[in-house]
N, C-alpha and C positions, 0 to 999 in steps of 0.2 A: 504494500500498498505505498502511497504517497503523502507528504505531509507538506503545508504549506505554513511557513514559521510569518505570522503578522507584527514587524517591528517599529519598533520609534527609529523614525527618519535616522538619528543618529547610530542604529544598529543594524542597519542595513545590510551588511556583511555578515550578519547570523542569517538573511534569508537566502543568502548565496549558499547555504551549504546544504538545500536541498535544490532538486531540479525541477519543481512543481512550486508554483506562485499564485497569489491571489493579490490583485492590485483594486485599490481602493479609488474611485474616480474623483473624491474629495481632495485626494493627496496630489492629487497628477499635475497641480498646475506648481507644486514646490519642484525649481530646477533639481535639487540634489535626486530625491525620487522619482522625478520623471526621466532623468538621465539613467539612474541606477536600471530601473524595470524596461528602459528601451532598450540598453546593452545585454542585460542579463540574459544567460541560456535559458533554456527548459521548456515546461509547456507553461504558458500563461493564462488564467482566468482573469476576464475582467467584470470585479463584485460590480452591482448596480446601486451600491452605498444605502440600502435601506437600513440595515443594522445599526447604521450611525445617526441616522434621522437624514441622509441626504436622497434627494431624489434626484438622480439621474434618468435623463428622456433618449430617447434612441438617438438623436442627434448629439450629445455629448457620447454616449457610448459607442458609438458607432466611431467616432472624430478621434478619440482615445484608441478605441481597438485597432484602427489603419494605421495609426503612427506608431503605437508600442508594438504590433504585430501579433496581437493576444490571439489565442486559439480558440478560446471561448468568450460569450459574453453571457451575464445573468441576467434573465428577462426583469423587469421591475415586477413587486411584488410587495404586499402589504402585509406587515408582519400579524401574526395568527388569524387573517383575514382571508377565510377561501376565496369568498362571493369576490370581493373587492380585486382579489390577484387574478382570478381568474378574468375579471375585466380589463385590468393592467394588459394582460398577455393577449389578449384580443384587439385591445389598442396596438401593439405594437407588431402584431404581426405583419401589416401591411409594408412594413418597414424593414423585414426579413432580410437579409443579407448573403447571398452563395457564398464566401467566402471564408463566412464564421459559421462556429457552432454555437447552438443555445443551450441553458441551463435552466429549466423550469423550478422554482423552487416550494416544495410542497408547505403548505401553509392552510391552517385550519386549528380552531381549539378543541375537537373532540377528533378523534379516530376518522368516524363518518364525514367531516371536512375535510381533512386529510388526506381521505381513499378518494374524495369526488376530485379535489384539486389533482392528484395525480392522474386520475382517470381523463381527465379534459386535456394533459399533458400528453399522454399516449395516443391522444387522437389525432394531434396536431398535424404531423408530419414532419416538422421543421425542429420541435422541441427536441435533443438528440439525446441530454444528461438530466437527470434528475436529481436534485439538491435537496437534502434532509436538513433543514436549520435546526439549531438548537433548542429554540423554544418548541419542538417536539418534544422534550425531556421534562416541559413544566407538567404534564400531562403524568409523568411517570418517569421517575429518577433515569429508568434503562428504555423507555418508551420508542425511542429514535434506533436501538438496536433490534428490538422487537421486530419492527417494521421488516427489513430488510430480507430476510426470509420469500415471506410474502410478495413483497412486492418482486422479488425476483422469480417468482414462481409464475405469478398473474401478468406482469407486464416486460413491453421490450424496449427499454432502455438499455443505449450503448454504454451507459455508463453510470454509477452514482457517487455523488459528492458529498461529503456532510461540510455543514457549513458552520463553522465556528464549535469551539471545545465548549462542554457544559458542566455543572459542579461536579459530574463524575469524571474526577481527576483522568482514570485510567480507561476511560470509554476508548480511547482508540487502539488499545489492545484487544478488545474485545471487537471491535469493528473490524481491524486488520483480521483476527481470527475467521471471522465468514469469509473471507476470501472474495469477497461481492463489492468490498468498498474501494474506487478506485485510488479516492484520496482525501482529505480533510485539510481546515486549515485553522487556525488558532493561533493568541497571541498570549495563552496561558504559561510556558514557560517563563517568559520572561515577565510577565506582570507579577507572577511568584518571587523570580529572582528580586524586581524591586524591593517588593515586600521582604526580603530578606528573607525567604522562605525555600526550602528545596521539593523539588518536584515529587520527590519520592514518598516524603512524610503526607502527600495528599492529601492535603489544606487547600482550600479554595479561597481567591480574595478577588473582589471585582476591579476588574482595569482602572489604572490610575487616572486623575483628572488632567487633562492635555497630554496623554498618555504620547501619541505620537512625536511631544516635542520634548520628551525628555531627553536629557542627555548623562552618559554614564564614563567614568573616568575608565579610562583601560586600565590594566595590571589591580584595578582595587578590589576589594572583597564581594561585590556586589557584581563586578563585572564577569567575575569567574564564576560566582553562582548561576548567573544567566545563562552563558553557554554551557556551565555543565547541565542544565534544565533543559537547553535546546537540544543539546545531544544524545539526554537520556530520552526525551520526547521521539526526537527521532527514530532511536533503536527501539521504542516500545511499536511504532509505526512500520517497523523492518526496513527503515531505512539505515545505514552504516557508512555512507560517505567519508569519515575521519580517517586520515592515515596518521595521525600525531597526538600529541597531547598536549601541544601549546596553543591555546584559543586563538585565532587569528586576529591579527592588532594585538597582539597581549605581548 
């Protein structure tokens, strides 16, 4: 399974430890952020910004997608709202472009609503990847995992991506074990490190205010902890690109 690490702009070199990336449109106007994701190799997914309160339309998404050379674009959605998410997808459909793959986010406040949303995507003919957002685990702490096998059995999507890490810190281990999830994105290893917490302790904290503007002194205790958390998380996902013990930039 792949893992995309969502980092502060100052720590983008940690995102480069993976070849799987989730790009946030609201940060793309930042020169450092834009240059990094324009140049970095690997599989690139352009998020729609909804989880951070940003509402990117098809013009913004396609403009960034073309410039950055992304592989997939996340279709606009509305958190926990199945009907509005379907409406947004229908409004987006006339603007679909053949050079991109598209990711549909399964939204809803109940299992029935989530399945309704998934069913809609399965009949579009242009949504190729299904995304399961972390808010699904608001229904039950392991609900996202429980949906994987039924989805694979009943629907024919090219890939499944899990959007965001939930309060279940080791969820990535369980998702990787299904063999059906292509990838996941998260800021959790960095968030925990900034709070002086180790990932293996399995404590969960909310993302810090102004997270993307945080700066960390290299060779500091916090930097070493963040790096170790990222390394551990990637290994949990089944990714091990590390050839040495020295953190990049350390």
